[in-house]
C-alpha positions as CSV (number, residue, x, y, z in Angstrom):
1,M,0.0,0.0,0.0
2,T,1.5,3.4,-1.0
3,T,1.4,6.3,1.3
4,A,0.0,9.6,0.1
5,P,2.6,12.4,0.0
6,S,2.4,14.8,2.9
7,S,1.9,18.6,2.4
8,S,5.5,19.2,3.3
9,D,6.6,16.7,0.6
10,I,4.3,18.5,-2.0
11,R,5.8,21.9,-1.0
12,Q,9.3,20.6,-1.3
13,R,8.6,19.1,-4.7
14,R,7.0,22.4,-5.9
15,G,10.0,24.3,-4.6
16,R,12.4,22.0,-6.5
17,W,10.6,22.7,-9.8
18,W,10.5,26.5,-9.2
19,A,14.2,26.4,-8.5
20,F,14.7,24.3,-11.6
21,S,12.9,27.0,-13.7
22,T,15.6,29.5,-12.9
23,L,18.2,27.0,-14.3
24,V,16.2,26.6,-17.5
25,L,16.0,30.3,-17.9
26,A,19.8,30.7,-17.6
27,V,20.6,27.9,-20.1
28,L,17.9,29.2,-22.5
29,L,19.6,32.5,-22.7
30,I,23.1,31.0,-23.1
31,A,21.9,28.9,-26.0
32,V,20.1,31.8,-27.7
33,D,23.2,33.9,-27.3
34,G,25.2,31.4,-29.3
35,T,23.1,31.7,-32.4
36,V,21.4,35.1,-32.3
37,L,24.4,37.1,-33.4
38,G,24.4,35.6,-36.9
39,M,21.4,37.6,-38.0
40,A,23.0,40.8,-36.6
41,T,26.3,40.6,-38.5
42,P,25.3,42.7,-41.6
43,F,24.0,45.5,-39.2
44,I,27.2,45.4,-37.2
45,S,29.3,45.6,-40.4
46,E,27.4,48.7,-41.4
47,D,27.6,50.4,-38.0
48,L,31.1,49.6,-36.7
49,A,32.8,48.9,-40.0
50,P,35.0,46.0,-38.7
51,T,37.7,44.5,-40.9
52,G,37.2,41.0,-42.2
53,T,39.4,39.5,-39.5
54,Q,37.6,41.5,-36.8
55,L,34.2,40.3,-38.1
56,L,35.4,36.7,-37.7
57,W,36.6,37.3,-34.2
58,I,33.2,38.9,-33.3
59,G,31.5,35.7,-34.3
60,D,34.0,33.2,-33.0
61,I,35.5,34.6,-29.7
62,Y,32.4,33.7,-27.7
63,S,32.6,30.0,-28.5
64,F,36.4,30.0,-28.2
65,V,36.4,31.3,-24.7
66,L,33.3,29.3,-23.7
67,A,34.8,26.0,-24.9
68,G,38.2,26.9,-23.3
69,L,36.8,27.6,-19.8
70,L,34.0,25.0,-19.4
71,V,36.0,22.3,-17.8
72,T,37.8,24.8,-15.5
73,M,34.5,26.4,-14.4
74,G,32.8,23.0,-13.9
75,S,35.6,22.1,-11.5
76,L,35.5,25.5,-9.8
77,G,31.8,25.0,-9.1
78,D,32.5,21.6,-7.5
79,R,34.9,23.4,-5.2
80,I,33.3,26.8,-4.3
81,G,29.7,25.8,-4.7
82,R,27.6,25.6,-7.9
83,K,24.9,28.0,-6.7
84,K,27.5,30.6,-5.8
85,L,29.2,30.2,-9.2
86,L,25.9,30.3,-11.1
87,L,24.7,33.5,-9.4
88,T,28.1,35.2,-9.8
89,G,28.1,34.2,-13.5
90,A,24.5,35.4,-14.0
91,T,25.4,38.8,-12.5
92,A,28.4,39.1,-14.8
93,F,26.4,37.9,-17.8
94,G,23.8,40.6,-17.4
95,L,26.5,43.3,-16.9
96,F,28.6,42.2,-19.8
97,S,25.5,42.0,-22.0
98,A,24.6,45.6,-21.3
99,L,28.2,46.7,-22.1
100,T,28.4,44.7,-25.3
101,A,25.1,46.1,-26.6
102,Y,26.6,49.6,-26.6
103,A,30.1,48.7,-27.8
104,P,31.3,51.8,-29.8
105,T,34.0,50.0,-31.8
106,A,34.7,46.5,-33.3
107,E,37.5,46.0,-30.7
108,A,35.1,46.8,-27.9
109,L,32.6,44.4,-29.3
110,I,35.2,41.6,-29.5
111,L,36.1,42.2,-25.9
112,G,32.5,42.2,-24.8
113,R,31.9,38.9,-26.6
114,A,34.9,37.4,-24.9
115,L,33.7,38.5,-21.5
116,L,30.3,37.0,-22.2
117,G,32.1,33.7,-23.0
118,V,33.7,33.8,-19.6
119,A,30.4,34.4,-17.8
120,G,28.6,31.8,-20.0
121,A,31.2,29.2,-19.0
122,T,30.2,29.6,-15.3
123,L,26.5,29.1,-16.1
124,M,26.3,26.0,-18.3
125,P,28.0,23.3,-16.1
126,S,26.5,24.8,-12.9
127,T,22.9,24.3,-14.2
128,L,23.3,20.7,-15.1
129,A,25.2,19.8,-11.9
130,L,22.5,21.5,-9.8
131,I,19.8,19.4,-11.5
132,R,21.4,16.3,-10.0
133,S,21.2,17.8,-6.5
134,L,17.6,19.0,-7.0
135,F,16.3,15.7,-8.3
136,P,17.8,12.6,-6.6
137,D,14.9,10.5,-8.0
138,P,16.0,9.1,-11.4
139,A,12.5,9.5,-13.0
140,E,12.2,13.1,-12.0
141,R,15.8,13.8,-13.0
142,S,15.1,12.4,-16.5
143,T,12.1,14.7,-16.9
144,A,14.1,17.7,-15.7
145,I,17.0,16.9,-18.0
146,G,14.6,16.5,-20.9
147,I,13.3,20.0,-20.2
148,W,16.8,21.4,-19.7
149,A,17.9,19.8,-23.0
150,A,14.8,21.2,-24.8
151,A,15.7,24.7,-23.6
152,T,19.3,24.3,-24.8
153,S,18.5,22.9,-28.3
154,G,15.4,24.9,-28.6
155,G,17.2,28.1,-27.6
156,A,19.9,27.5,-30.1
157,A,17.3,27.0,-32.9
158,F,15.2,29.9,-31.7
159,G,18.1,32.4,-31.7
160,P,17.7,33.3,-35.5
161,V,13.9,33.8,-35.0
162,L,14.4,36.2,-32.1
163,G,17.3,37.9,-33.8
164,G,15.3,38.5,-37.0
165,L,12.4,39.9,-35.0
166,L,14.6,42.3,-33.0
167,L,16.6,43.5,-35.9
168,E,13.5,44.4,-38.0
169,N,12.5,46.7,-35.1
170,F,15.6,47.8,-33.2
171,W,19.4,48.2,-33.6
172,W,21.9,45.4,-33.4
173,G,22.6,45.9,-29.7
174,S,19.1,44.7,-28.8
175,V,20.2,41.1,-29.3
176,F,22.4,41.5,-26.2
177,L,20.1,43.7,-24.1
178,I,17.5,40.9,-24.0
179,N,19.8,39.1,-21.5
180,V,19.6,41.9,-18.9
181,P,16.0,41.7,-17.6
182,V,16.1,37.9,-17.6
183,M,19.3,37.8,-15.5
184,A,17.8,40.4,-13.2
185,L,14.8,38.1,-12.6
186,L,17.0,35.0,-12.2
187,L,19.2,36.4,-9.4
188,P,16.5,37.0,-6.6
189,V,14.7,33.7,-7.5
190,G,17.9,31.8,-7.5
191,I,19.1,33.2,-4.2
192,K,15.9,32.2,-2.5
193,L,15.2,28.8,-4.1
194,L,18.4,27.1,-5.3
195,P,20.2,24.8,-2.9
196,E,24.0,25.0,-2.6
197,S,25.8,22.0,-3.9
198,K,29.5,21.2,-4.1
199,N,32.1,18.5,-3.6
200,P,32.6,18.1,0.2
201,D,36.3,17.1,-0.3
202,P,37.5,18.7,-3.5
203,G,41.2,19.0,-2.8
204,P,43.3,21.9,-4.0
205,W,42.5,23.7,-7.3
206,D,45.5,22.9,-9.7
207,L,46.3,26.1,-11.6
208,P,48.7,24.4,-14.1
209,S,45.8,22.1,-15.0
210,V,43.5,25.1,-15.5
211,G,46.1,26.7,-17.9
212,L,46.7,23.5,-19.8
213,S,43.0,22.9,-20.4
214,M,42.4,26.5,-21.6
215,V,45.4,26.5,-23.9
216,G,44.5,23.1,-25.3
217,M,40.8,23.7,-25.9
218,I,41.2,27.2,-27.4
219,G,44.2,26.1,-29.5
220,V,42.3,23.1,-31.0
221,V,39.1,25.0,-31.6
222,Y,40.9,27.9,-33.2
223,A,42.9,25.7,-35.5
224,I,39.8,23.8,-36.7
225,K,37.7,26.9,-37.4
226,E,40.6,28.9,-39.0
227,T,41.5,25.9,-41.2
228,A,37.9,25.4,-42.3
229,A,37.6,29.1,-43.1
230,H,40.9,29.9,-44.7
231,G,42.7,26.6,-45.3
232,L,45.8,25.2,-43.5
233,S,48.6,27.7,-42.7
234,A,51.7,27.7,-40.6
235,G,49.8,29.7,-37.9
236,T,46.8,27.3,-37.7
237,A,49.2,24.2,-37.8
238,A,51.1,25.8,-34.9
239,A,47.9,26.4,-32.9
240,A,46.8,22.8,-33.5
241,L,50.1,21.4,-32.3
242,V,50.2,23.7,-29.2
243,G,46.6,22.8,-28.4
244,V,47.1,19.0,-28.8
245,F,50.4,19.1,-26.8
246,A,48.7,21.0,-24.0
247,L,45.8,18.5,-23.9
248,V,48.2,15.6,-23.8
249,L,50.0,17.2,-20.9
250,F,46.6,18.0,-19.2
251,V,45.5,14.3,-19.4
252,R,48.9,13.0,-18.1
253,R,48.7,15.5,-15.2
254,Q,45.2,14.5,-14.3
255,V,46.1,10.9,-14.0
256,R,48.9,11.7,-11.5
257,L,47.0,14.2,-9.3
258,P,45.3,13.0,-6.2
259,S,42.5,15.7,-6.8
260,P,42.4,16.2,-10.5
261,L,40.5,19.0,-12.3
262,I,38.6,16.2,-14.0
263,D,39.0,12.5,-13.5
264,V,39.9,11.4,-17.1
265,R,39.3,7.8,-16.0
266,L,35.7,8.6,-16.4
267,F,36.2,8.0,-20.1
268,A,36.9,4.3,-19.3
269,N,33.2,4.1,-18.7
270,R,31.7,3.0,-22.1
271,A,28.4,4.7,-21.5
272,F,30.1,8.0,-20.5
273,S,32.5,8.0,-23.5
274,G,29.7,6.9,-25.9
275,V,27.3,9.6,-25.0
276,I,29.9,12.3,-25.0
277,G,30.6,11.4,-28.7
278,A,26.9,11.2,-29.4
279,N,26.4,14.6,-27.8
280,L,29.1,16.2,-30.0
281,L,27.8,14.7,-33.3
282,S,24.2,15.5,-32.5
283,V,25.0,19.2,-32.1
284,L,27.3,19.1,-35.1
285,G,24.4,18.0,-37.3
286,M,21.9,20.4,-35.7
287,S,24.1,23.6,-35.7
288,G,25.5,23.0,-39.2
289,L,22.0,22.5,-40.6
290,V,20.4,25.5,-38.9
291,Y,23.3,27.9,-39.5
292,F,23.5,27.2,-43.3
293,L,19.8,26.9,-43.9
294,S,19.6,30.4,-42.5
295,Q,21.8,31.6,-45.3
296,F,19.9,29.4,-47.8
297,F,16.6,31.0,-46.8
298,Q,17.9,34.5,-47.0
299,L,20.5,34.5,-49.8
300,V,19.0,31.8,-52.1
301,Q,15.3,32.1,-51.5
302,G,15.1,35.8,-50.6
303,Y,13.5,35.6,-47.2
304,S,13.8,38.5,-44.8
305,P,15.7,37.9,-41.5
306,F,12.5,37.4,-39.5
307,V,10.9,35.1,-42.0
308,A,14.1,33.1,-42.3
309,G,14.0,32.7,-38.5
310,L,10.4,31.6,-38.6
311,A,11.2,29.1,-41.3
312,E,13.4,27.3,-38.8
313,L,10.6,27.0,-36.2
314,P,9.9,23.3,-36.9
315,A,13.3,22.5,-35.4
316,V,12.5,24.5,-32.3
317,V,9.1,22.9,-31.7
318,A,10.3,19.4,-32.4
319,S,13.5,19.6,-30.3
320,M,11.6,20.9,-27.3
321,G,8.8,18.4,-27.7
322,S,11.0,15.4,-28.1
323,G,13.3,16.5,-25.3
324,L,10.3,16.6,-22.9
325,V,9.2,13.0,-23.8
326,A,12.7,11.5,-23.9
327,G,12.7,10.3,-20.3
328,W,9.3,8.7,-20.8
329,L,10.5,6.9,-23.9
330,V,13.6,5.7,-22.0
331,R,11.4,4.2,-19.3
332,R,9.4,2.3,-21.9
333,S,12.3,1.1,-24.0
334,S,16.0,1.8,-23.2
335,V,18.6,4.5,-23.3
336,R,20.2,2.6,-26.2
337,V,17.1,2.7,-28.3
338,V,16.2,6.3,-27.7
339,L,19.8,7.7,-28.1
340,S,20.6,5.7,-31.2
341,G,17.1,6.3,-32.6
342,G,17.5,10.0,-32.1
343,M,20.8,10.1,-33.9
344,A,19.5,8.0,-36.8
345,T,16.6,10.3,-37.1
346,M,18.9,13.2,-37.5
347,G,21.0,11.3,-40.1
348,G,17.8,10.6,-42.1
349,A,16.8,14.3,-41.9
350,L,20.1,15.4,-43.3
351,A,19.9,12.8,-46.0
352,L,16.7,14.4,-47.2
353,L,18.6,17.6,-48.0
354,V,20.6,15.8,-50.7
355,L,17.5,16.5,-52.8
356,L,17.7,20.3,-52.3
357,T,17.7,22.6,-55.3
358,P,17.5,26.5,-55.4
359,D,13.8,26.1,-56.4
360,S,12.9,23.6,-53.7
361,G,9.6,24.3,-51.9
362,Y,9.6,24.9,-48.2
363,A,8.0,21.5,-47.5
364,L,11.3,19.6,-47.9
365,M,13.2,22.0,-45.5
366,A,10.3,21.9,-43.0
367,V,10.3,18.1,-42.9
368,S,14.1,18.0,-42.5
369,L,14.2,20.6,-39.8
370,F,11.4,18.9,-37.9
371,L,13.2,15.5,-38.0
372,V,16.5,17.1,-37.0
373,G,14.7,18.7,-34.0
374,V,13.1,15.4,-33.0
375,G,16.4,13.6,-33.1
376,M,18.4,16.4,-31.4
377,G,15.9,16.6,-28.5
378,L,16.0,12.9,-27.9
379,A,19.7,12.4,-28.3
380,F,20.7,15.5,-26.2
381,A,18.3,14.8,-23.3
382,V,19.3,11.2,-23.0
383,A,23.0,11.8,-23.4
384,N,23.0,14.3,-20.5
385,D,21.0,12.0,-18.3
386,V,23.4,9.1,-18.9
387,I,26.4,11.4,-18.2
388,L,25.0,12.5,-14.8
389,S,24.1,9.0,-13.8
390,S,27.4,7.5,-14.9
391,V,29.6,9.5,-12.6
392,P,29.9,9.9,-8.8
393,K,27.7,12.7,-7.4
394,D,30.7,14.8,-6.2
395,Q,32.0,15.0,-9.9
396,A,28.7,16.1,-11.4
397,G,30.1,19.6,-12.2
398,A,33.2,18.4,-13.9
399,A,31.2,15.7,-15.9
400,S,28.6,18.4,-16.9
401,A,31.5,20.6,-18.1
402,V,32.7,17.8,-20.3
403,S,29.2,17.4,-21.7
404,E,29.0,21.2,-22.4
405,T,32.4,21.2,-24.0
406,A,31.2,18.5,-26.4
407,Y,28.2,20.7,-27.1
408,E,30.3,23.8,-27.9
409,L,32.8,21.8,-29.9
410,G,29.9,20.2,-31.8
411,M,28.6,23.7,-32.7
412,A,32.0,25.0,-33.7
413,L,32.7,21.8,-35.8
414,G,29.3,21.8,-37.4
415,I,29.8,25.3,-38.7
416,A,33.5,24.8,-39.5
417,V,33.5,21.3,-41.1
418,L,30.2,21.5,-42.9
419,G,31.1,25.1,-43.8
420,S,34.4,24.1,-45.4
421,I,32.6,21.5,-47.5
422,I,30.0,24.1,-48.7
423,T,32.7,26.7,-49.3
424,G,34.9,24.3,-51.3
425,V,32.0,23.3,-53.6
426,Y,30.8,26.9,-53.9
427,Q,34.1,28.4,-54.9
428,R,34.5,26.1,-57.9
429,F,31.2,27.2,-59.5
430,E,31.2,28.0,-63.2
431,V,31.0,31.7,-63.7
432,P,28.9,32.8,-66.7
433,P,31.0,34.2,-69.6
434,G,31.6,37.9,-70.0
435,M,31.6,38.8,-66.3
436,P,34.0,41.6,-65.1
437,A,37.1,40.2,-63.2
438,A,36.2,42.2,-60.1
439,A,32.7,40.8,-60.0
440,V,34.0,37.2,-60.4
441,S,36.5,37.7,-57.5
442,D,33.8,39.0,-55.2
443,A,31.3,36.3,-56.3
444,R,33.8,33.5,-55.6
445,G,34.4,34.8,-52.1
446,S,30.9,34.1,-50.8
447,L,27.3,34.0,-51.7
448,G,26.8,37.4,-50.0
449,G,29.7,38.7,-52.2
450,A,28.0,37.5,-55.3
451,A,24.8,39.4,-54.3
452,E,26.9,42.6,-53.8
453,A,28.7,42.1,-57.1
454,A,25.4,41.5,-59.0
455,A,24.0,44.8,-57.7
456,A,26.6,46.6,-59.8
457,L,25.9,44.7,-63.1
458,P,23.3,45.0,-65.8
459,A,20.1,43.1,-65.0
460,E,20.7,40.2,-67.4
461,Q,24.3,39.6,-66.2
462,A,23.3,40.1,-62.6
463,Q,20.6,37.4,-62.8
464,A,23.0,34.9,-64.6
465,L,25.7,35.5,-61.9
466,L,23.2,35.1,-59.0
467,D,21.6,31.9,-60.6
468,A,25.1,30.3,-60.9
469,A,26.1,31.3,-57.4
470,R,22.9,30.2,-55.8
471,A,23.0,26.8,-57.6
472,A,26.6,26.3,-56.4
473,F,25.8,27.2,-52.8
474,T,22.8,24.8,-52.9
475,T,25.0,22.0,-54.3
476,G,27.5,22.6,-51.5
477,L,24.7,22.5,-48.9
478,A,23.4,19.2,-50.3
479,S,27.0,17.7,-50.3
480,A,27.6,18.8,-46.7
481,A,24.2,17.3,-45.7
482,A,25.2,14.0,-47.3
483,I,28.4,13.8,-45.3
484,G,26.6,14.9,-42.1
485,A,24.1,12.2,-42.7
486,L,26.8,9.5,-43.0
487,L,28.5,10.7,-39.8
488,L,25.3,10.7,-37.8
489,L,24.2,7.3,-39.0
490,A,27.7,5.9,-38.2
491,A,27.4,7.5,-34.7
492,A,24.0,6.0,-34.2
493,A,25.4,2.6,-34.9
494,A,28.4,3.2,-32.6
495,S,26.1,4.4,-29.8
496,W,24.1,1.2,-30.2
497,V,27.2,-0.9,-29.7
498,M,28.7,1.3,-26.8
499,L,25.5,1.2,-24.8
500,K,24.8,-2.5,-25.2
501,N,24.9,-3.3,-21.5
502,H,23.9,0.1,-20.1
503,R,21.0,0.2,-17.7
504,P,19.1,3.5,-16.8
505,G,20.4,5.0,-13.5
506,E,23.6,3.0,-13.7
507,G,26.3,4.8,-11.8
508,A,30.0,4.8,-11.7
509,P,32.0,4.0,-8.6
510,S,32.7,7.0,-6.4
511,G,36.2,8.3,-5.6
512,H,39.3,8.4,-7.7
513,G,40.7,5.0,-6.8
């Protein structure tokens, strides 16, 4: 016979969910902030007149800093308290958002974006680690992580919609100012409702490990993105070598330390390693598709920024919906089925885009976006649940940071790798005869450059150039989608194998051995 819950139990449960709502709010904004800037780039170019290199740094510095600091901040939260780190980061994020919105120069905007990356790195691992403290019950935790994952993936997909809406009514700084009132609301609610959570015996914080992790992550991410954008050079090769060498030293140091920044032996757990890889590849497929379809909608099919954002709503709706039901599906099948099925769904969605042409109707993109959202919501929610259940409770922050690092790397790699494929195909397009040399040079640089070059040509030549450029971009997008589909289907098969003996709620032994 089951006992009815007491009124104090009900109040405690409601308090947990109210506290959880503040975590969702924080992660939603971080996710939106990662994608909302893309829509504002043309307006920033017009207002601040940045150089080409500065424009790249405005877009990239946020993810560079965020990826470089996530493991460090996750470990710091384990030591000083995740609530304390979260609220400090929220305060900084609101303040830096206001400063960035009014940046008077390109250099100031780059600095503001870097500071937002620092603050963002304190928020992401803290939110996921606090969920484990708030919800000791595996069923409740699965539901909470599903909502958290829906907010993360949905926020990333919703960024272009929100950016388009703001930019059609306000100046570019408005995409940063939206953070300020939300963070102002989060602080008092978080102070009152969130419990403190930390490792009771964390050991000393190893500063050499902090430095090695930052140098390693930033060096590798920088090399990947710069190589994809501009090809391999001595500088990017040097950055890659420094980054890899630093990461090797970092791993070797962690194995020897009695209190490591992160216990790298966690990767010996097949479930943990498998879902980290699944996490990275899921975001790779999602971010690459959403980012480049935004350009397809605007530059090939002529949508306004707001309409282009709205066109991507199927991914938002589907990712949030599937993230919410992921825990329910796991309880009725298995982690293995849901995670592999989510990744296979994403692979199938990308395979549909092989059929894309410049004249394709919206239905094909809508179906693909919807299926990507379904797969992303399932894979991301289940992956994070497995990550938290596969490690000792006192390492939740560090493990969460690894998960978030995979997310940021997936986003960077999705744009960089798929982007390099699209760029490579695009730049080889056959220019119609009789075009001025300057127009050809501009057109081969980018699809946006082709649109600018066409504006200075007679109508017939302009249309011929645009038709050729749009066809080349679409061919590149279809090629990248095909490769992305193969990667995701292979990852789905690998996840099926890696999670063969995994059971929901299965933990890892505590301690460092």
